[in-house]
CHARMM-style PDB file with segment names, atoms N, HN, CA, C and O in Angstrom:
ATOM      1  N   MET     1      24.187  -4.806  -1.651  1.00  0.00      PROA
ATOM      2  CA  MET     1      23.504  -6.068  -1.524  1.00  0.00      PROA
ATOM      3  C   MET     1      22.078  -5.791  -1.058  1.00  0.00      PROA
ATOM      4  O   MET     1      21.854  -4.948  -0.190  1.00  0.00      PROA
ATOM      5  N   LYS     2      21.137  -6.489  -1.628  1.00  0.00      PROA
ATOM      6  HN  LYS     2      21.319  -7.174  -2.334  1.00  0.00      PROA
ATOM      7  CA  LYS     2      19.741  -6.331  -1.227  1.00  0.00      PROA
ATOM      8  C   LYS     2      19.537  -6.907   0.171  1.00  0.00      PROA
ATOM      9  O   LYS     2      20.105  -7.944   0.514  1.00  0.00      PROA
ATOM     10  N   ARG     3      18.734  -6.235   0.964  1.00  0.00      PROA
ATOM     11  HN  ARG     3      18.272  -5.392   0.686  1.00  0.00      PROA
ATOM     12  CA  ARG     3      18.441  -6.688   2.327  1.00  0.00      PROA
ATOM     13  C   ARG     3      17.805  -8.070   2.308  1.00  0.00      PROA
ATOM     14  O   ARG     3      18.128  -8.919   3.139  1.00  0.00      PROA
ATOM     15  N   ARG     4      16.916  -8.291   1.376  1.00  0.00      PROA
ATOM     16  HN  ARG     4      16.654  -7.602   0.701  1.00  0.00      PROA
ATOM     17  CA  ARG     4      16.214  -9.576   1.290  1.00  0.00      PROA
ATOM     18  C   ARG     4      17.209 -10.718   1.090  1.00  0.00      PROA
ATOM     19  O   ARG     4      17.066 -11.784   1.688  1.00  0.00      PROA
ATOM     20  N   TYR     5      18.225 -10.488   0.240  1.00  0.00      PROA
ATOM     21  HN  TYR     5      18.342  -9.621  -0.245  1.00  0.00      PROA
ATOM     22  CA  TYR     5      19.239 -11.517  -0.003  1.00  0.00      PROA
ATOM     23  C   TYR     5      20.011 -11.828   1.278  1.00  0.00      PROA
ATOM     24  O   TYR     5      20.277 -12.992   1.577  1.00  0.00      PROA
ATOM     25  N   LEU     6      20.370 -10.794   2.031  1.00  0.00      PROA
ATOM     26  HN  LEU     6      20.154  -9.849   1.788  1.00  0.00      PROA
ATOM     27  CA  LEU     6      21.106 -10.999   3.278  1.00  0.00      PROA
ATOM     28  C   LEU     6      20.254 -11.748   4.295  1.00  0.00      PROA
ATOM     29  O   LEU     6      20.742 -12.669   4.949  1.00  0.00      PROA
ATOM     30  N   VAL     7      18.992 -11.366   4.437  1.00  0.00      PROA
ATOM     31  HN  VAL     7      18.595 -10.618   3.906  1.00  0.00      PROA
ATOM     32  CA  VAL     7      18.105 -12.027   5.398  1.00  0.00      PROA
ATOM     33  C   VAL     7      17.907 -13.496   5.014  1.00  0.00      PROA
ATOM     34  O   VAL     7      17.913 -14.367   5.884  1.00  0.00      PROA
ATOM     35  N   ASP     8      17.736 -13.773   3.736  1.00  0.00      PROA
ATOM     36  HN  ASP     8      17.732 -13.066   3.029  1.00  0.00      PROA
ATOM     37  CA  ASP     8      17.608 -15.164   3.280  1.00  0.00      PROA
ATOM     38  C   ASP     8      18.873 -15.956   3.609  1.00  0.00      PROA
ATOM     39  O   ASP     8      18.795 -17.114   4.019  1.00  0.00      PROA
ATOM     40  N   HSD     9      20.033 -15.333   3.430  1.00  0.00      PROA
ATOM     41  HN  HSD     9      20.097 -14.392   3.096  1.00  0.00      PROA
ATOM     42  CA  HSD     9      21.307 -15.990   3.748  1.00  0.00      PROA
ATOM     43  C   HSD     9      21.387 -16.296   5.246  1.00  0.00      PROA
ATOM     44  O   HSD     9      21.804 -17.388   5.632  1.00  0.00      PROA
ATOM     45  N   LEU    10      20.993 -15.349   6.086  1.00  0.00      PROA
ATOM     46  HN  LEU    10      20.653 -14.461   5.773  1.00  0.00      PROA
ATOM     47  CA  LEU    10      21.036 -15.556   7.530  1.00  0.00      PROA
ATOM     48  C   LEU    10      20.139 -16.726   7.930  1.00  0.00      PROA
ATOM     49  O   LEU    10      20.532 -17.574   8.731  1.00  0.00      PROA
ATOM     50  N   LYS    11      18.934 -16.765   7.366  1.00  0.00      PROA
ATOM     51  HN  LYS    11      18.615 -16.077   6.715  1.00  0.00      PROA
ATOM     52  CA  LYS    11      18.001 -17.845   7.699  1.00  0.00      PROA
ATOM     53  C   LYS    11      18.515 -19.192   7.205  1.00  0.00      PROA
ATOM     54  O   LYS    11      18.365 -20.206   7.887  1.00  0.00      PROA
ATOM     55  N   LYS    12      19.124 -19.203   6.018  1.00  0.00      PROA
ATOM     56  HN  LYS    12      19.246 -18.379   5.465  1.00  0.00      PROA
ATOM     57  CA  LYS    12      19.668 -20.441   5.465  1.00  0.00      PROA
ATOM     58  C   LYS    12      20.790 -20.986   6.345  1.00  0.00      PROA
ATOM     59  O   LYS    12      20.963 -22.199   6.458  1.00  0.00      PROA
ATOM     60  N   GLU    13      21.545 -20.093   6.963  1.00  0.00      PROA
ATOM     61  HN  GLU    13      21.404 -19.108   6.871  1.00  0.00      PROA
ATOM     62  CA  GLU    13      22.649 -20.505   7.829  1.00  0.00      PROA
ATOM     63  C   GLU    13      22.191 -20.843   9.246  1.00  0.00      PROA
ATOM     64  O   GLU    13      23.020 -21.163  10.098  1.00  0.00      PROA
ATOM     65  N   GLY    14      20.891 -20.776   9.513  1.00  0.00      PROA
ATOM     66  HN  GLY    14      20.218 -20.516   8.821  1.00  0.00      PROA
ATOM     67  CA  GLY    14      20.364 -21.210  10.805  1.00  0.00      PROA
ATOM     68  C   GLY    14      20.053 -20.102  11.788  1.00  0.00      PROA
ATOM     69  O   GLY    14      19.632 -20.379  12.912  1.00  0.00      PROA
ATOM     70  N   CYS    15      20.250 -18.854  11.393  1.00  0.00      PROA
ATOM     71  HN  CYS    15      20.592 -18.630  10.481  1.00  0.00      PROA
ATOM     72  CA  CYS    15      19.931 -17.743  12.284  1.00  0.00      PROA
ATOM     73  C   CYS    15      18.422 -17.527  12.311  1.00  0.00      PROA
ATOM     74  O   CYS    15      17.728 -17.779  11.327  1.00  0.00      PROA
ATOM     75  N   ILE    16      17.932 -17.060  13.441  1.00  0.00      PROA
ATOM     76  HN  ILE    16      18.497 -16.854  14.241  1.00  0.00      PROA
ATOM     77  CA  ILE    16      16.494 -16.848  13.586  1.00  0.00      PROA
ATOM     78  C   ILE    16      16.210 -15.396  13.954  1.00  0.00      PROA
ATOM     79  O   ILE    16      17.049 -14.700  14.526  1.00  0.00      PROA
ATOM     80  N   PHE    17      15.003 -14.966  13.608  1.00  0.00      PROA
ATOM     81  HN  PHE    17      14.321 -15.532  13.143  1.00  0.00      PROA
ATOM     82  CA  PHE    17      14.527 -13.642  13.979  1.00  0.00      PROA
ATOM     83  C   PHE    17      14.403 -13.592  15.493  1.00  0.00      PROA
ATOM     84  O   PHE    17      13.832 -14.497  16.101  1.00  0.00      PROA
ATOM     85  N   HSD    18      14.937 -12.538  16.106  1.00  0.00      PROA
ATOM     86  HN  HSD    18      15.401 -11.803  15.612  1.00  0.00      PROA
ATOM     87  CA  HSD    18      14.844 -12.392  17.562  1.00  0.00      PROA
ATOM     88  C   HSD    18      13.824 -11.324  17.938  1.00  0.00      PROA
ATOM     89  O   HSD    18      12.908 -11.582  18.718  1.00  0.00      PROA
ATOM     90  N   ARG    19      13.984 -10.106  17.374  1.00  0.00      PROA
ATOM     91  HN  ARG    19      14.728  -9.896  16.739  1.00  0.00      PROA
ATOM     92  CA  ARG    19      13.026  -9.030  17.663  1.00  0.00      PROA
ATOM     93  C   ARG    19      13.185  -7.910  16.647  1.00  0.00      PROA
ATOM     94  O   ARG    19      14.159  -7.869  15.895  1.00  0.00      PROA
ATOM     95  N   GLU    20      12.221  -7.011  16.634  1.00  0.00      PROA
ATOM     96  HN  GLU    20      11.430  -7.045  17.245  1.00  0.00      PROA
ATOM     97  CA  GLU    20      12.265  -5.822  15.784  1.00  0.00      PROA
ATOM     98  C   GLU    20      12.647  -4.628  16.645  1.00  0.00      PROA
ATOM     99  O   GLU    20      12.155  -4.473  17.763  1.00  0.00      PROA
ATOM    100  N   GLY    21      13.522  -3.793  16.119  1.00  0.00      PROA
ATOM    101  HN  GLY    21      13.921  -3.919  15.210  1.00  0.00      PROA
ATOM    102  CA  GLY    21      13.849  -2.537  16.758  1.00  0.00      PROA
ATOM    103  C   GLY    21      13.137  -1.422  16.010  1.00  0.00      PROA
ATOM    104  O   GLY    21      12.293  -1.693  15.156  1.00  0.00      PROA
ATOM    105  N   ALA    22      13.463  -0.181  16.315  1.00  0.00      PROA
ATOM    106  HN  ALA    22      14.149   0.039  17.009  1.00  0.00      PROA
ATOM    107  CA  ALA    22      12.813   0.950  15.652  1.00  0.00      PROA
ATOM    108  C   ALA    22      13.197   1.013  14.168  1.00  0.00      PROA
ATOM    109  O   ALA    22      12.335   1.224  13.315  1.00  0.00      PROA
ATOM    110  N   LYS    23      14.468   0.835  13.861  1.00  0.00      PROA
ATOM    111  HN  LYS    23      15.168   0.663  14.554  1.00  0.00      PROA
ATOM    112  CA  LYS    23      14.942   0.933  12.481  1.00  0.00      PROA
ATOM    113  C   LYS    23      15.806  -0.245  12.080  1.00  0.00      PROA
ATOM    114  O   LYS    23      16.576  -0.156  11.123  1.00  0.00      PROA
ATOM    115  N   HSD    24      15.684  -1.366  12.816  1.00  0.00      PROA
ATOM    116  HN  HSD    24      15.059  -1.438  13.593  1.00  0.00      PROA
ATOM    117  CA  HSD    24      16.503  -2.524  12.515  1.00  0.00      PROA
ATOM    118  C   HSD    24      15.805  -3.802  12.974  1.00  0.00      PROA
ATOM    119  O   HSD    24      14.819  -3.760  13.709  1.00  0.00      PROA
ATOM    120  N   THR    25      16.335  -4.928  12.528  1.00  0.00      PROA
ATOM    121  HN  THR    25      17.136  -4.962  11.931  1.00  0.00      PROA
ATOM    122  CA  THR    25      15.856  -6.241  12.928  1.00  0.00      PROA
ATOM    123  C   THR    25      17.011  -6.965  13.595  1.00  0.00      PROA
ATOM    124  O   THR    25      18.146  -6.893  13.124  1.00  0.00      PROA
ATOM    125  N   VAL    26      16.734  -7.659  14.683  1.00  0.00      PROA
ATOM    126  HN  VAL    26      15.812  -7.718  15.065  1.00  0.00      PROA
ATOM    127  CA  VAL    26      17.782  -8.372  15.409  1.00  0.00      PROA
ATOM    128  C   VAL    26      17.662  -9.862  15.100  1.00  0.00      PROA
ATOM    129  O   VAL    26      16.591 -10.454  15.237  1.00  0.00      PROA
ATOM    130  N   PHE    27      18.787 -10.458  14.679  1.00  0.00      PROA
ATOM    131  HN  PHE    27      19.656  -9.977  14.568  1.00  0.00      PROA
ATOM    132  CA  PHE    27      18.847 -11.884  14.406  1.00  0.00      PROA
ATOM    133  C   PHE    27      19.744 -12.559  15.433  1.00  0.00      PROA
ATOM    134  O   PHE    27      20.698 -11.961  15.930  1.00  0.00      PROA
ATOM    135  N   LEU    28      19.429 -13.805  15.743  1.00  0.00      PROA
ATOM    136  HN  LEU    28      18.653 -14.290  15.339  1.00  0.00      PROA
ATOM    137  CA  LEU    28      20.148 -14.585  16.739  1.00  0.00      PROA
ATOM    138  C   LEU    28      20.642 -15.871  16.106  1.00  0.00      PROA
ATOM    139  O   LEU    28      19.910 -16.534  15.371  1.00  0.00      PROA
ATOM    140  N   ASN    29      21.894 -16.222  16.394  1.00  0.00      PROA
ATOM    141  HN  ASN    29      22.489 -15.683  16.991  1.00  0.00      PROA
ATOM    142  CA  ASN    29      22.434 -17.515  15.979  1.00  0.00      PROA
ATOM    143  C   ASN    29      22.277 -18.438  17.189  1.00  0.00      PROA
ATOM    144  O   ASN    29      23.031 -18.310  18.153  1.00  0.00      PROA
ATOM    145  N   PRO    30      21.308 -19.374  17.159  1.00  0.00      PROA
ATOM    146  CA  PRO    30      21.047 -20.205  18.342  1.00  0.00      PROA
ATOM    147  C   PRO    30      22.181 -21.170  18.680  1.00  0.00      PROA
ATOM    148  O   PRO    30      22.246 -21.665  19.806  1.00  0.00      PROA
ATOM    149  N   GLU    31      23.071 -21.446  17.733  1.00  0.00      PROA
ATOM    150  HN  GLU    31      23.017 -21.044  16.819  1.00  0.00      PROA
ATOM    151  CA  GLU    31      24.177 -22.363  17.998  1.00  0.00      PROA
ATOM    152  C   GLU    31      25.182 -21.783  18.991  1.00  0.00      PROA
ATOM    153  O   GLU    31      25.734 -22.507  19.819  1.00  0.00      PROA
ATOM    154  N   ASN    32      25.417 -20.463  18.903  1.00  0.00      PROA
ATOM    155  HN  ASN    32      24.968 -19.875  18.231  1.00  0.00      PROA
ATOM    156  CA  ASN    32      26.419 -19.860  19.781  1.00  0.00      PROA
ATOM    157  C   ASN    32      25.886 -18.680  20.597  1.00  0.00      PROA
ATOM    158  O   ASN    32      26.613 -18.131  21.426  1.00  0.00      PROA
ATOM    159  N   GLY    33      24.637 -18.284  20.377  1.00  0.00      PROA
ATOM    160  HN  GLY    33      24.047 -18.730  19.704  1.00  0.00      PROA
ATOM    161  CA  GLY    33      24.039 -17.203  21.155  1.00  0.00      PROA
ATOM    162  C   GLY    33      24.412 -15.806  20.707  1.00  0.00      PROA
ATOM    163  O   GLY    33      24.070 -14.839  21.389  1.00  0.00      PROA
ATOM    164  N   HSD    34      25.104 -15.661  19.580  1.00  0.00      PROA
ATOM    165  HN  HSD    34      25.381 -16.446  19.026  1.00  0.00      PROA
ATOM    166  CA  HSD    34      25.496 -14.341  19.088  1.00  0.00      PROA
ATOM    167  C   HSD    34      24.312 -13.651  18.421  1.00  0.00      PROA
ATOM    168  O   HSD    34      23.476 -14.290  17.782  1.00  0.00      PROA
ATOM    169  N   MET    35      24.263 -12.321  18.588  1.00  0.00      PROA
ATOM    170  HN  MET    35      24.942 -11.802  19.107  1.00  0.00      PROA
ATOM    171  CA  MET    35      23.202 -11.512  17.987  1.00  0.00      PROA
ATOM    172  C   MET    35      23.809 -10.434  17.110  1.00  0.00      PROA
ATOM    173  O   MET    35      24.937  -9.992  17.330  1.00  0.00      PROA
ATOM    174  N   ALA    36      23.030 -10.011  16.099  1.00  0.00      PROA
ATOM    175  HN  ALA    36      22.114 -10.370  15.920  1.00  0.00      PROA
ATOM    176  CA  ALA    36      23.457  -8.917  15.222  1.00  0.00      PROA
ATOM    177  C   ALA    36      22.214  -8.189  14.725  1.00  0.00      PROA
ATOM    178  O   ALA    36      21.150  -8.786  14.564  1.00  0.00      PROA
ATOM    179  N   THR    37      22.369  -6.896  14.488  1.00  0.00      PROA
ATOM    180  HN  THR    37      23.233  -6.412  14.619  1.00  0.00      PROA
ATOM    181  CA  THR    37      21.263  -6.096  13.979  1.00  0.00      PROA
ATOM    182  C   THR    37      21.427  -5.891  12.484  1.00  0.00      PROA
ATOM    183  O   THR    37      22.533  -5.683  11.985  1.00  0.00      PROA
ATOM    184  N   VAL    38      20.306  -5.954  11.779  1.00  0.00      PROA
ATOM    185  HN  VAL    38      19.407  -6.123  12.184  1.00  0.00      PROA
ATOM    186  CA  VAL    38      20.276  -5.725  10.333  1.00  0.00      PROA
ATOM    187  C   VAL    38      19.410  -4.497  10.098  1.00  0.00      PROA
ATOM    188  O   VAL    38      18.230  -4.510  10.447  1.00  0.00      PROA
ATOM    189  N   PRO    39      19.962  -3.433   9.516  1.00  0.00      PROA
ATOM    190  CA  PRO    39      19.171  -2.230   9.279  1.00  0.00      PROA
ATOM    191  C   PRO    39      18.060  -2.490   8.259  1.00  0.00      PROA
ATOM    192  O   PRO    39      18.180  -3.365   7.402  1.00  0.00      PROA
ATOM    193  N   ARG    40      16.989  -1.722   8.366  1.00  0.00      PROA
ATOM    194  HN  ARG    40      16.892  -1.010   9.062  1.00  0.00      PROA
ATOM    195  CA  ARG    40      15.878  -1.870   7.437  1.00  0.00      PROA
ATOM    196  C   ARG    40      16.009  -0.901   6.273  1.00  0.00      PROA
ATOM    197  O   ARG    40      15.210   0.024   6.125  1.00  0.00      PROA
ATOM    198  N   HSD    41      17.030  -1.124   5.445  1.00  0.00      PROA
ATOM    199  HN  HSD    41      17.679  -1.875   5.565  1.00  0.00      PROA
ATOM    200  CA  HSD    41      17.228  -0.367   4.215  1.00  0.00      PROA
ATOM    201  C   HSD    41      17.109  -1.344   3.058  1.00  0.00      PROA
ATOM    202  O   HSD    41      17.357  -2.537   3.228  1.00  0.00      PROA
ATOM    203  N   ARG    42      16.738  -0.858   1.899  1.00  0.00      PROA
ATOM    204  HN  ARG    42      16.537   0.112   1.762  1.00  0.00      PROA
ATOM    205  CA  ARG    42      16.646  -1.753   0.732  1.00  0.00      PROA
ATOM    206  C   ARG    42      18.009  -2.301   0.350  1.00  0.00      PROA
ATOM    207  O   ARG    42      18.144  -3.479   0.020  1.00  0.00      PROA
ATOM    208  N   GLU    43      19.010  -1.446   0.395  1.00  0.00      PROA
ATOM    209  HN  GLU    43      18.899  -0.489   0.663  1.00  0.00      PROA
ATOM    210  CA  GLU    43      20.380  -1.836   0.050  1.00  0.00      PROA
ATOM    211  C   GLU    43      21.238  -1.788   1.307  1.00  0.00      PROA
ATOM    212  O   GLU    43      21.155  -0.844   2.093  1.00  0.00      PROA
ATOM    213  N   ILE    44      22.064  -2.816   1.485  1.00  0.00      PROA
ATOM    214  HN  ILE    44      22.132  -3.582   0.846  1.00  0.00      PROA
ATOM    215  CA  ILE    44      23.001  -2.870   2.609  1.00  0.00      PROA
ATOM    216  C   ILE    44      24.398  -2.967   2.012  1.00  0.00      PROA
ATOM    217  O   ILE    44      24.649  -3.788   1.130  1.00  0.00      PROA
ATOM    218  N   GLU    45      25.300  -2.131   2.493  1.00  0.00      PROA
ATOM    219  HN  GLU    45      25.096  -1.464   3.209  1.00  0.00      PROA
ATOM    220  CA  GLU    45      26.669  -2.128   1.993  1.00  0.00      PROA
ATOM    221  C   GLU    45      27.313  -3.490   2.236  1.00  0.00      PROA
ATOM    222  O   GLU    45      27.020  -4.161   3.225  1.00  0.00      PROA
ATOM    223  N   VAL    46      28.190  -3.885   1.324  1.00  0.00      PROA
ATOM    224  HN  VAL    46      28.428  -3.340   0.520  1.00  0.00      PROA
ATOM    225  CA  VAL    46      28.837  -5.198   1.404  1.00  0.00      PROA
ATOM    226  C   VAL    46      29.668  -5.323   2.683  1.00  0.00      PROA
ATOM    227  O   VAL    46      29.661  -6.372   3.327  1.00  0.00      PROA
ATOM    228  N   PHE    47      30.386  -4.253   3.054  1.00  0.00      PROA
ATOM    229  HN  PHE    47      30.391  -3.401   2.531  1.00  0.00      PROA
ATOM    230  CA  PHE    47      31.208  -4.329   4.261  1.00  0.00      PROA
ATOM    231  C   PHE    47      30.341  -4.539   5.496  1.00  0.00      PROA
ATOM    232  O   PHE    47      30.765  -5.216   6.433  1.00  0.00      PROA
ATOM    233  N   LEU    48      29.124  -3.966   5.517  1.00  0.00      PROA
ATOM    234  HN  LEU    48      28.780  -3.416   4.756  1.00  0.00      PROA
ATOM    235  CA  LEU    48      28.220  -4.146   6.648  1.00  0.00      PROA
ATOM    236  C   LEU    48      27.675  -5.575   6.683  1.00  0.00      PROA
ATOM    237  O   LEU    48      27.538  -6.161   7.757  1.00  0.00      PROA
ATOM    238  N   ALA    49      27.366  -6.133   5.518  1.00  0.00      PROA
ATOM    239  HN  ALA    49      27.478  -5.657   4.646  1.00  0.00      PROA
ATOM    240  CA  ALA    49      26.888  -7.519   5.451  1.00  0.00      PROA
ATOM    241  C   ALA    49      27.969  -8.472   5.960  1.00  0.00      PROA
ATOM    242  O   ALA    49      27.668  -9.428   6.675  1.00  0.00      PROA
ATOM    243  N   LYS    50      29.214  -8.215   5.596  1.00  0.00      PROA
ATOM    244  HN  LYS    50      29.458  -7.439   5.015  1.00  0.00      PROA
ATOM    245  CA  LYS    50      30.317  -9.044   6.076  1.00  0.00      PROA
ATOM    246  C   LYS    50      30.458  -8.938   7.590  1.00  0.00      PROA
ATOM    247  O   LYS    50      30.693  -9.937   8.269  1.00  0.00      PROA
ATOM    248  N   LYS    51      30.315  -7.730   8.111  1.00  0.00      PROA
ATOM    249  HN  LYS    51      30.124  -6.918   7.559  1.00  0.00      PROA
ATOM    250  CA  LYS    51      30.426  -7.512   9.551  1.00  0.00      PROA
ATOM    251  C   LYS    51      29.315  -8.251  10.294  1.00  0.00      PROA
ATOM    252  O   LYS    51      29.565  -8.862  11.333  1.00  0.00      PROA
ATOM    253  N   ILE    52      28.095  -8.199   9.771  1.00  0.00      PROA
ATOM    254  HN  ILE    52      27.892  -7.702   8.928  1.00  0.00      PROA
ATOM    255  CA  ILE    52      26.964  -8.896  10.394  1.00  0.00      PROA
ATOM    256  C   ILE    52      27.238 -10.402  10.424  1.00  0.00      PROA
ATOM    257  O   ILE    52      27.002 -11.056  11.440  1.00  0.00      PROA
ATOM    258  N   CYS    53      27.731 -10.946   9.324  1.00  0.00      PROA
ATOM    259  HN  CYS    53      27.923 -10.415   8.498  1.00  0.00      PROA
ATOM    260  CA  CYS    53      28.028 -12.384   9.261  1.00  0.00      PROA
ATOM    261  C   CYS    53      29.141 -12.754  10.234  1.00  0.00      PROA
ATOM    262  O   CYS    53      29.082 -13.807  10.869  1.00  0.00      PROA
ATOM    263  N   ARG    54      30.152 -11.902  10.357  1.00  0.00      PROA
ATOM    264  HN  ARG    54      30.200 -11.047   9.842  1.00  0.00      PROA
ATOM    265  CA  ARG    54      31.226 -12.171  11.313  1.00  0.00      PROA
ATOM    266  C   ARG    54      30.694 -12.145  12.748  1.00  0.00      PROA
ATOM    267  O   ARG    54      31.102 -12.959  13.577  1.00  0.00      PROA
ATOM    268  N   GLN    55      29.780 -11.209  13.040  1.00  0.00      PROA
ATOM    269  HN  GLN    55      29.449 -10.548  12.367  1.00  0.00      PROA
ATOM    270  CA  GLN    55      29.211 -11.126  14.388  1.00  0.00      PROA
ATOM    271  C   GLN    55      28.419 -12.389  14.726  1.00  0.00      PROA
ATOM    272  O   GLN    55      28.437 -12.856  15.865  1.00  0.00      PROA
ATOM    273  N   LEU    56      27.731 -12.931  13.735  1.00  0.00      PROA
ATOM    274  HN  LEU    56      27.716 -12.552  12.810  1.00  0.00      PROA
ATOM    275  CA  LEU    56      26.922 -14.140  13.961  1.00  0.00      PROA
ATOM    276  C   LEU    56      27.748 -15.415  13.806  1.00  0.00      PROA
ATOM    277  O   LEU    56      27.253 -16.508  14.080  1.00  0.00      PROA
ATOM    278  N   ASP    57      28.998 -15.285  13.370  1.00  0.00      PROA
ATOM    279  HN  ASP    57      29.400 -14.397  13.147  1.00  0.00      PROA
ATOM    280  CA  ASP    57      29.907 -16.410  13.172  1.00  0.00      PROA
ATOM    281  C   ASP    57      29.368 -17.396  12.129  1.00  0.00      PROA
ATOM    282  O   ASP    57      29.298 -18.603  12.361  1.00  0.00      PROA
ATOM    283  N   ILE    58      28.989 -16.838  10.971  1.00  0.00      PROA
ATOM    284  HN  ILE    58      29.046 -15.857  10.783  1.00  0.00      PROA
ATOM    285  CA  ILE    58      28.518 -17.638   9.841  1.00  0.00      PROA
ATOM    286  C   ILE    58      29.328 -17.246   8.605  1.00  0.00      PROA
ATOM    287  O   ILE    58      29.974 -16.198   8.601  1.00  0.00      PROA
ATOM    288  N   PRO    59      29.304 -18.075   7.558  1.00  0.00      PROA
ATOM    289  CA  PRO    59      30.038 -17.724   6.331  1.00  0.00      PROA
ATOM    290  C   PRO    59      29.501 -16.447   5.672  1.00  0.00      PROA
ATOM    291  O   PRO    59      28.320 -16.119   5.790  1.00  0.00      PROA
ATOM    292  N   ILE    60      30.375 -15.754   4.991  1.00  0.00      PROA
ATOM    293  HN  ILE    60      31.334 -16.021   4.895  1.00  0.00      PROA
ATOM    294  CA  ILE    60      30.003 -14.519   4.293  1.00  0.00      PROA
ATOM    295  C   ILE    60      29.313 -14.896   2.986  1.00  0.00      PROA
ATOM    296  O   ILE    60      29.778 -15.801   2.293  1.00  0.00      PROA
ATOM    297  N   PRO    61      28.200 -14.218   2.626  1.00  0.00      PROA
ATOM    298  CA  PRO    61      27.501 -14.564   1.371  1.00  0.00      PROA
ATOM    299  C   PRO    61      28.338 -14.213   0.164  1.00  0.00      PROA
ATOM    300  O   PRO    61      29.149 -13.287   0.200  1.00  0.00      PROA
ATOM    301  N   LYS    62      28.136 -14.958  -0.904  1.00  0.00      PROA
ATOM    302  HN  LYS    62      27.478 -15.710  -0.934  1.00  0.00      PROA
ATOM    303  CA  LYS    62      28.845 -14.702  -2.149  1.00  0.00      PROA
ATOM    304  C   LYS    62      27.968 -13.859  -3.044  1.00  0.00      PROA
ATOM    305  O   LYS    62      27.029 -14.365  -3.658  1.00  0.00      PROA
ATOM    306  N   ALA    63      28.271 -12.564  -3.121  1.00  0.00      PROA
ATOM    307  HN  ALA    63      29.034 -12.153  -2.621  1.00  0.00      PROA
ATOM    308  CA  ALA    63      27.482 -11.672  -3.982  1.00  0.00      PROA
ATOM    309  C   ALA    63      28.311 -10.529  -4.465  1.00  0.00      PROA
ATOM    310  OT1 ALA    63      27.815  -9.676  -5.202  1.00  0.00      PROA
TER     311      ALA     63
END
């Protein structure tokens, strides 16, 4: 899955950018306070995208 697609999905579901790390971006779900890191790679494995969505407690993207 493309990183851009995952980030767009996170933003559409209400998650916001929290901070930048050395090799990742941290997103926050303001509804429940959960955070998850998204690596800065062009491609993100589907299992990792699912894990990120589960951590933020949002629906898994359909791709």
